[in-house]
C-alpha positions as CSV (number, residue, x, y, z in Angstrom):
1,A,-59.2,81.6,17.9
2,W,-56.0,83.5,17.9
3,P,-54.8,85.1,14.7
4,A,-51.7,83.5,13.3
5,A,-49.5,86.6,14.0
6,Q,-50.3,86.6,17.7
7,T,-49.7,82.9,18.0
8,A,-46.3,83.4,16.3
9,V,-45.3,86.2,18.6
10,V,-46.2,84.2,21.7
11,T,-44.3,81.2,20.4
12,V,-41.2,83.3,19.7
13,I,-41.4,84.9,23.2
14,A,-41.8,81.4,24.8
15,L,-38.8,80.0,22.9
16,A,-36.7,83.0,23.7
17,T,-37.6,82.7,27.4
18,I,-36.7,79.0,27.4
19,A,-33.4,79.8,25.7
20,A,-32.6,82.5,28.2
21,F,-33.4,80.1,31.1
22,L,-31.2,77.4,29.7
23,G,-28.4,79.9,29.1
24,A,-28.7,81.1,32.7
25,Q,-28.6,77.5,34.0
26,R,-25.6,76.7,31.9
27,R,-23.6,79.7,33.1
28,G,-24.8,79.9,36.7
29,A,-22.5,78.7,39.6
30,H,-25.6,77.2,41.4
31,P,-28.2,76.4,38.8
32,L,-31.8,75.7,39.7
33,L,-31.7,72.9,37.1
34,P,-28.2,71.6,36.3
35,L,-28.3,70.7,32.7
36,D,-25.8,67.9,33.1
37,L,-28.6,65.8,34.7
38,F,-30.0,65.4,31.2
39,G,-26.9,63.5,30.2
40,K,-28.1,60.5,32.2
41,R,-30.0,58.1,30.0
42,R,-32.0,56.6,32.8
43,L,-33.1,60.0,34.1
44,V,-34.1,61.0,30.6
45,A,-36.1,57.8,30.1
46,A,-37.9,58.4,33.4
47,L,-38.6,62.0,32.3
48,V,-40.0,60.9,29.0
49,A,-42.2,58.3,30.7
50,T,-43.6,60.7,33.3
51,F,-44.1,63.4,30.7
52,T,-46.1,61.0,28.5
53,M,-48.0,59.7,31.5
54,T,-48.9,63.2,32.8
55,F,-49.8,64.6,29.4
56,G,-52.1,61.6,28.7
57,I,-53.8,61.6,32.1
58,Y,-54.4,65.4,32.2
59,G,-55.8,65.2,28.7
60,L,-58.2,62.4,29.8
61,L,-59.2,64.3,32.9
62,L,-59.7,67.6,31.2
63,V,-61.8,66.2,28.3
64,N,-63.9,64.1,30.6
65,S,-64.5,66.9,33.1
66,F,-66.1,68.9,30.3
67,A,-67.9,65.9,28.8
68,F,-69.4,64.8,32.1
69,Q,-70.6,68.3,33.0
70,Q,-71.6,69.7,29.6
71,N,-72.7,66.6,27.6
72,R,-74.0,64.4,30.4
73,G,-75.3,67.3,32.5
74,V,-73.8,66.2,35.8
75,S,-72.4,68.4,38.6
76,A,-68.7,68.9,39.3
77,L,-69.1,66.7,42.4
78,A,-70.8,63.9,40.5
79,T,-68.0,64.1,37.9
80,A,-65.4,63.6,40.6
81,V,-67.3,60.6,41.8
82,W,-67.4,59.1,38.3
83,F,-63.6,59.6,38.1
84,L,-63.0,57.6,41.3
85,P,-62.2,54.3,39.5
86,M,-59.0,55.7,38.3
87,P,-57.4,56.7,41.6
88,V,-58.9,53.7,43.4
89,T,-57.3,51.4,40.8
90,Y,-54.1,53.3,41.1
91,L,-54.0,52.9,44.9
92,L,-55.0,49.2,44.9
93,L,-52.3,48.3,42.3
94,I,-49.3,50.3,43.7
95,P,-48.1,47.3,45.9
96,A,-48.4,44.9,42.9
97,A,-46.7,47.4,40.6
98,A,-43.8,47.7,43.1
99,K,-43.4,43.9,43.2
100,L,-43.5,43.6,39.4
101,A,-40.8,46.3,39.0
102,G,-38.7,44.4,41.7
103,R,-39.1,41.1,39.9
104,T,-38.6,42.3,36.4
105,S,-37.2,45.8,35.8
106,A,-38.3,49.4,35.9
107,R,-38.3,49.4,32.1
108,T,-40.7,46.5,31.9
109,A,-43.1,48.0,34.5
110,M,-43.0,51.4,32.9
111,T,-43.6,49.9,29.4
112,A,-46.6,47.9,30.7
113,G,-47.9,51.0,32.5
114,L,-47.6,53.2,29.5
115,A,-49.3,50.5,27.3
116,L,-52.2,50.2,29.8
117,M,-52.6,54.0,29.9
118,A,-52.5,54.1,26.1
119,S,-55.1,51.4,25.9
120,G,-57.4,53.3,28.3
121,L,-57.0,56.4,26.2
122,L,-57.7,54.4,23.0
123,V,-60.8,52.9,24.6
124,Y,-62.1,56.3,25.5
125,S,-61.2,57.9,22.1
126,A,-62.8,55.1,20.2
127,A,-65.9,55.2,22.3
128,G,-66.3,58.9,22.5
129,A,-67.6,61.3,25.2
130,G,-71.1,60.0,24.9
131,A,-70.2,56.3,25.2
132,P,-72.0,54.1,27.8
133,L,-70.6,54.8,31.3
134,W,-69.2,51.3,31.7
135,L,-66.9,51.9,28.7
136,V,-65.8,55.3,30.0
137,E,-65.2,53.7,33.5
138,L,-63.2,50.9,31.8
139,S,-61.0,53.5,30.2
140,F,-60.5,55.1,33.7
141,V,-59.6,51.7,35.2
142,L,-57.0,51.0,32.5
143,A,-55.5,54.4,32.8
144,G,-55.3,54.0,36.6
145,A,-53.6,50.7,36.3
146,G,-51.1,52.2,33.9
147,L,-50.4,55.0,36.3
148,A,-49.7,52.5,39.1
149,L,-47.3,50.5,37.0
150,N,-45.5,53.6,35.7
151,T,-45.2,56.1,38.6
152,G,-43.1,54.3,41.2
153,P,-40.6,52.7,38.8
154,A,-40.2,56.0,36.9
155,V,-39.3,57.9,40.1
156,A,-37.0,55.0,41.2
157,L,-35.3,55.0,37.9
158,A,-34.8,58.7,38.0
159,M,-33.4,58.6,41.5
160,S,-31.0,55.7,40.7
161,A,-29.6,57.5,37.7
162,I,-27.7,60.2,39.6
163,P,-25.6,60.5,42.7
164,V,-27.3,60.4,46.1
165,Q,-26.6,64.1,46.9
166,R,-28.7,65.1,43.8
167,T,-31.7,62.7,44.3
168,G,-34.0,65.4,45.6
169,M,-33.3,67.3,42.4
170,A,-34.1,64.3,40.3
171,A,-37.3,63.6,42.2
172,G,-38.3,67.2,41.6
173,V,-37.6,67.1,37.9
174,V,-39.4,63.8,37.3
175,N,-42.4,65.0,39.2
176,L,-43.0,68.2,37.3
């Protein structure tokens, strides 16, 4: 564990670096990340949704990578195979997710997607790393379904929030 002083120093350096970056972006004639993008509510909503989605999924993947290999004693390859229900569910549900977003709204699809992802994370956290595999796989399927419902509508929402000449920038920001 890091001593508190080292953590504080690193935190101050990180915050100063972020402040310097934002200052340079604000003053620059051709900023890498124009800060006026963040004045668009739809873009900010898409960013919050994709940040939440990414944070949750990477957490689930990281924890399970360790749990499968260290607690269950399986290889990295076997771990990857056990993870397959998540991306397969994602790929299978993308067309349905696009139709749902088209019939309702991006907000509805994204809300349903984040709720499904949260339910997958809750199933996993309630069951624990040593849970029966069917329960762990259920959490992966729920998370994959949530990813499918959230990803496309979030990108579309971000792209629709700004002028056409800046859509590449919006897509890049929302996919960080």
